[in-house]
C-alpha positions as CSV (number, residue, x, y, z in Angstrom):
1,M,0.0,0.1,0.1
2,K,1.0,3.5,-0.8
3,T,-0.4,6.4,0.6
4,Y,0.1,10.1,-1.4
5,V,-1.0,13.5,0.9
6,L,-2.4,15.7,-2.1
7,A,-3.8,19.4,-1.6
8,G,-6.2,20.7,-4.3
9,G,-9.1,23.2,-3.0
10,C,-11.6,21.7,-0.3
11,F,-10.4,18.1,0.7
12,W,-14.5,17.2,0.8
13,C,-14.1,17.3,-3.4
14,L,-11.1,15.5,-3.1
15,D,-12.1,12.4,-0.8
16,A,-15.2,12.3,-2.6
17,A,-13.5,11.9,-6.1
18,Y,-10.5,9.3,-4.6
19,R,-13.6,7.3,-3.0
20,V,-15.1,6.3,-6.4
21,L,-11.9,4.5,-7.4
22,R,-11.1,0.9,-7.1
23,G,-7.8,0.1,-5.1
24,V,-8.3,3.1,-2.9
25,S,-8.8,1.6,0.8
26,D,-9.0,4.7,2.8
27,V,-9.1,8.8,2.4
28,V,-8.5,10.7,5.3
29,S,-9.0,14.6,5.3
30,G,-6.7,16.6,7.0
31,Y,-4.3,19.4,7.1
32,T,-0.6,19.8,6.3
33,G,2.2,22.2,5.3
34,G,2.0,25.1,7.8
35,E,3.0,26.2,11.5
36,G,1.7,24.6,14.5
37,A,1.0,21.6,15.7
38,N,-2.8,20.4,15.8
39,P,-4.8,22.9,13.8
40,T,-8.4,23.3,13.4
41,Y,-10.5,24.0,10.8
42,E,-11.4,27.5,12.1
43,A,-7.8,28.2,12.7
44,I,-6.6,27.1,9.0
45,C,-9.8,29.3,7.9
46,T,-8.0,32.3,9.0
47,G,-5.1,31.8,6.5
48,T,-2.4,32.7,9.1
49,T,-1.4,28.8,9.9
50,G,-0.6,28.3,6.1
51,H,-1.8,24.9,6.1
52,A,-3.7,23.6,3.5
53,E,-6.9,21.5,3.3
54,A,-5.3,17.8,2.4
55,V,-6.4,14.4,1.9
56,A,-4.1,11.5,2.4
57,V,-4.9,9.0,-0.2
58,T,-3.8,5.5,0.9
59,F,-4.1,2.9,-2.1
60,D,-3.0,-0.4,-3.7
61,P,-0.7,0.1,-6.7
62,N,-1.0,-3.7,-8.0
63,V,-4.9,-2.4,-8.2
64,I,-4.3,1.2,-9.1
65,P,-0.9,2.8,-10.8
66,S,0.6,5.8,-9.0
67,D,0.0,7.6,-12.3
68,V,-3.7,7.0,-12.1
69,I,-4.0,8.6,-8.7
70,L,-2.0,11.7,-9.2
71,D,-3.4,12.2,-12.7
72,A,-7.1,11.8,-11.4
73,F,-5.7,14.5,-8.9
74,F,-5.1,17.1,-11.5
75,T,-8.3,16.2,-13.2
76,M,-10.3,16.9,-9.7
77,H,-9.1,20.5,-9.8
78,D,-7.8,23.1,-11.4
79,P,-3.8,23.3,-10.9
80,R,-3.2,26.9,-12.6
81,Q,-5.4,28.8,-9.5
82,S,-3.0,29.9,-6.9
83,D,-4.6,29.9,-3.6
84,R,-7.5,29.1,-4.5
85,Q,-10.1,26.8,-6.3
86,G,-13.4,28.5,-7.7
87,N,-15.0,30.5,-4.8
88,D,-12.6,28.6,-2.3
89,V,-10.1,31.3,-1.8
90,G,-6.8,31.6,0.4
91,T,-3.9,29.5,1.1
92,Q,-5.4,26.6,2.2
93,Y,-7.2,25.9,-0.6
94,R,-3.6,25.7,-2.8
95,S,-2.7,23.3,-4.8
96,A,0.3,21.1,-3.5
97,M,1.7,17.9,-3.3
98,F,3.5,16.5,-0.6
99,Y,6.3,13.6,-1.0
100,R,7.7,11.3,1.8
101,D,10.5,10.3,-0.2
102,E,12.8,11.2,-3.5
103,E,10.8,8.1,-5.4
104,D,7.7,10.0,-4.8
105,R,8.9,13.3,-5.2
106,A,10.0,12.5,-9.2
107,L,6.6,10.4,-9.8
108,F,5.2,14.3,-8.6
109,E,7.1,16.0,-10.7
110,A,6.3,13.6,-13.5
111,A,2.5,14.1,-12.8
112,R,2.9,18.0,-13.1
113,V,4.7,18.3,-15.9
114,R,1.9,16.1,-17.7
115,A,-0.8,18.1,-16.4
116,D,1.0,20.9,-17.5
117,H,0.4,19.9,-20.9
118,T,-2.8,18.8,-20.5
119,W,-3.9,22.2,-19.1
120,D,-2.1,24.0,-21.8
121,G,0.6,25.2,-19.0
122,G,0.4,27.6,-16.0
123,V,0.3,24.5,-13.6
124,V,1.4,26.3,-10.0
125,T,1.4,22.6,-8.1
126,E,3.7,23.0,-5.3
127,V,5.8,19.8,-4.7
128,T,6.9,20.3,-1.1
129,P,8.3,17.6,1.4
130,L,5.7,16.2,3.8
131,E,6.1,17.5,7.5
132,E,3.3,16.7,9.7
133,F,0.0,15.6,8.6
134,Y,-2.9,16.2,11.1
135,D,-6.2,14.7,10.6
136,A,-9.6,16.8,10.2
137,E,-12.0,16.8,12.4
138,E,-14.7,13.7,12.6
139,Y,-17.2,15.4,11.0
140,H,-15.0,16.4,7.7
141,Q,-14.4,12.9,7.3
142,D,-16.4,11.4,4.0
143,F,-18.5,14.6,4.1
144,F,-19.8,13.7,1.0
145,G,-20.8,10.4,1.8
146,K,-22.6,11.6,4.8
147,N,-23.9,14.7,3.4
148,P,-25.0,13.8,-0.3
149,F,-27.7,17.0,-1.1
150,Q,-25.6,19.6,1.2
151,G,-25.3,22.4,-1.2
152,Y,-21.6,23.0,-1.7
153,C,-21.6,19.1,-2.4
154,L,-24.2,19.5,-5.1
155,A,-22.3,22.5,-6.9
156,V,-19.0,21.7,-6.6
157,A,-18.4,17.8,-5.1
158,V,-20.6,16.6,-8.0
159,P,-19.0,17.6,-10.9
160,K,-15.8,16.5,-9.8
161,V,-16.8,13.4,-9.0
162,S,-18.5,13.4,-12.5
163,K,-15.2,14.1,-14.2
164,V,-12.8,11.5,-12.6
165,R,-15.9,9.3,-13.1
166,A,-15.8,9.7,-17.1
167,S,-11.8,10.0,-17.1
168,F,-11.0,7.0,-15.0
169,S,-13.6,5.1,-16.0
170,A,-11.7,1.6,-16.0
171,Y,-10.8,2.3,-12.3
172,L,-14.2,2.6,-10.8
173,L,-16.1,0.6,-8.3
174,P,-19.0,-1.4,-9.0
175,V,-21.9,0.7,-8.5
């Protein structure tokens, strides 16, 4: 099993989109890339901690290749937007990939290059070492699964999940 920590806007959307893929065994929403231990949602929303909303995606590379996990990441959000995704604005919504070792760093860099071609340039996604990852509060975990008719989920998460379903149909869980 491998785990990648990725940030691309609101973690609810990334969480929801990764959960539809075969080979993904766990998705944990959390915070990383900032200052201070044990940040809360309220603290990171101030923009003063520097933490990003992120997901730790655990998957079996024998079932779903690392490249698919990473290419799906670049499908779920617009990696050309700096410190925002749509109406979600702030450093906590930045596009970033947090690597544990040099092998992952190389895979992340290669994925960013592929994304730059897909998005016709301008990808601003950070590739940075992973320091501490803090689990988000329980109510953020599998938020879409628990709240499928919540307004934000319908307006923002559903289109992202649909895009991943369309682009990665060979890796979808059975419905």
